[in-house]
MARFI-415032 format. One record per residue (C-alpha): residue number from 1; x, y, z; residue in three letters. Coordinates in Angstrom, 2 decimals, padded with zeros to 5 digits. Layout:
BEGIN
NUM X Y Z ALA $
...
//
This chain:
BEGIN
1 -000.04 000.06 -000.06 MET $
2 001.22 003.24 -000.90 ILE $
3 000.02 006.84 000.40 VAL $
4 001.05 009.33 -002.39 GLU $
5 001.24 013.34 -001.71 VAL $
6 001.10 014.52 -005.58 MET $
7 000.23 017.50 -007.31 THR $
8 -003.26 017.31 -008.03 GLY $
9 -005.95 019.27 -009.57 ALA $
10 -005.25 023.08 -010.27 ASP $
11 -001.54 022.18 -009.30 GLU $
12 -002.53 021.57 -005.59 ARG $
13 -000.93 018.78 -003.67 PRO $
14 -003.43 016.23 -002.65 GLU $
15 -003.09 012.80 -000.72 ALA $
16 -004.13 009.51 -001.85 ARG $
17 -003.87 005.92 -000.75 VAL $
18 -002.93 003.68 -003.90 VAL $
19 -002.26 -000.13 -004.33 GLU $
20 -004.44 -000.67 -001.35 ILE $
21 -004.39 -004.48 -002.12 ASP $
22 -000.75 -004.94 -001.74 ASP $
23 -000.29 -005.07 002.09 LEU $
24 003.20 -006.51 001.92 SER $
25 004.59 -002.91 001.81 ARG $
26 003.67 000.38 003.16 LEU $
27 005.53 003.71 002.46 PHE $
28 004.71 007.44 001.68 LEU $
29 005.49 008.52 -001.73 ALA $
30 006.31 012.21 -002.56 LEU $
31 006.00 013.54 -006.07 GLY $
32 006.90 017.15 -007.08 GLN $
33 005.96 018.84 -003.82 VAL $
34 008.04 020.29 -000.81 THR $
35 008.44 018.83 002.67 ASP $
36 006.24 021.62 003.57 GLU $
37 003.50 020.69 001.52 GLU $
38 003.67 017.33 002.05 ALA $
39 003.48 017.72 005.92 ALA $
40 000.08 019.97 005.18 GLU $
41 -001.66 017.88 002.84 VAL $
42 -000.86 014.74 005.19 LEU $
43 -002.00 016.42 008.25 GLU $
44 -005.16 018.29 006.34 ARG $
45 -006.10 014.71 004.93 SER $
46 -005.79 013.18 008.62 GLY $
47 -003.38 010.44 007.12 LEU $
48 -000.71 011.49 009.30 GLY $
49 002.54 013.45 009.44 ARG $
50 005.75 013.73 007.92 LEU $
51 008.55 013.48 010.53 HIS $
52 011.33 014.51 008.08 ASP $
53 012.14 013.87 004.45 SER $
54 013.00 010.23 005.18 GLY $
55 010.18 009.18 007.60 ALA $
56 006.34 009.85 008.24 ALA $
57 003.76 008.47 010.82 GLN $
58 000.45 007.42 008.99 LEU $
59 -002.56 007.10 011.18 ASP $
60 -003.39 003.49 011.25 ALA $
61 -007.49 004.20 011.40 ALA $
62 -007.45 006.88 008.94 ALA $
63 -005.35 004.75 006.29 LEU $
64 -007.64 001.92 007.00 ARG $
65 -010.80 003.90 006.67 ALA $
66 -009.22 005.16 003.35 ALA $
67 -008.63 001.85 002.09 ALA $
68 -010.66 -000.62 003.17 GLU $
69 -013.79 000.26 001.22 PRO $
70 -012.07 000.14 -001.99 ARG $
71 -009.93 -003.33 -001.38 ALA $
72 -010.53 -006.13 -003.62 THR $
73 -008.76 -008.90 -001.86 ALA $
74 -010.95 -011.24 000.27 ALA $
75 -008.44 -011.60 002.71 ASP $
76 -007.66 -007.96 002.75 TRP $
77 -008.71 -007.70 006.65 SER $
78 -006.42 -010.32 007.31 ALA $
79 -003.52 -008.99 005.56 GLN $
80 -004.01 -005.70 007.06 TRP $
81 -003.75 -007.34 010.66 ASP $
82 -000.49 -009.06 009.56 GLU $
83 000.83 -005.72 008.26 MET $
84 000.09 -004.31 011.56 VAL $
85 001.94 -006.81 013.43 ASP $
86 004.82 -006.75 011.00 ARG $
87 004.97 -003.04 011.86 ALA $
88 005.01 -003.96 015.55 ARG $
89 007.59 -006.44 015.32 SER $
90 009.85 -003.95 013.77 GLU $
91 009.12 -001.19 016.33 GLY $
92 007.57 000.90 013.90 ARG $
93 003.93 000.73 015.48 LEU $
94 003.30 003.38 018.08 SER $
95 003.04 002.56 021.83 ASP $
96 -000.95 003.25 021.59 ASP $
97 -001.01 001.35 018.26 GLY $
98 -002.47 004.53 016.47 ALA $
99 000.49 005.31 014.17 GLY $
100 002.85 003.49 011.92 ILE $
101 006.27 004.80 010.88 THR $
102 006.94 004.27 007.46 VAL $
103 009.67 005.61 004.74 PRO $
104 009.53 008.29 002.38 VAL $
105 010.23 007.43 -001.14 GLN $
106 010.07 009.69 -004.35 PRO $
107 007.01 008.73 -006.48 ALA $
108 007.18 006.65 -009.62 ALA $
109 008.08 009.59 -012.35 GLY $
110 008.88 012.31 -009.70 ALA $
//
């Protein structure tokens, strides 16, 4: 699953969740946006916040709410639970389970 922050309509950055059926990976992909724009868009969308140019914390509940209704994999919920468990075992899940720390990568074509 990828959370993208890209320049959208009217050249305004927007956040969207893509590749929602691929729960084997989770990261933030930034297009042609500044760190400040990315931080603002993530917070405004409720999907998370940017720590720095290398890491972000995504809001687990908001991410699930954005992705699950569009998921097509029959076992998506089980895959989600496995992804959260993996994040926990890797020390990327916040103590309260609300946030998942993810790497930041350039978006394809950025």
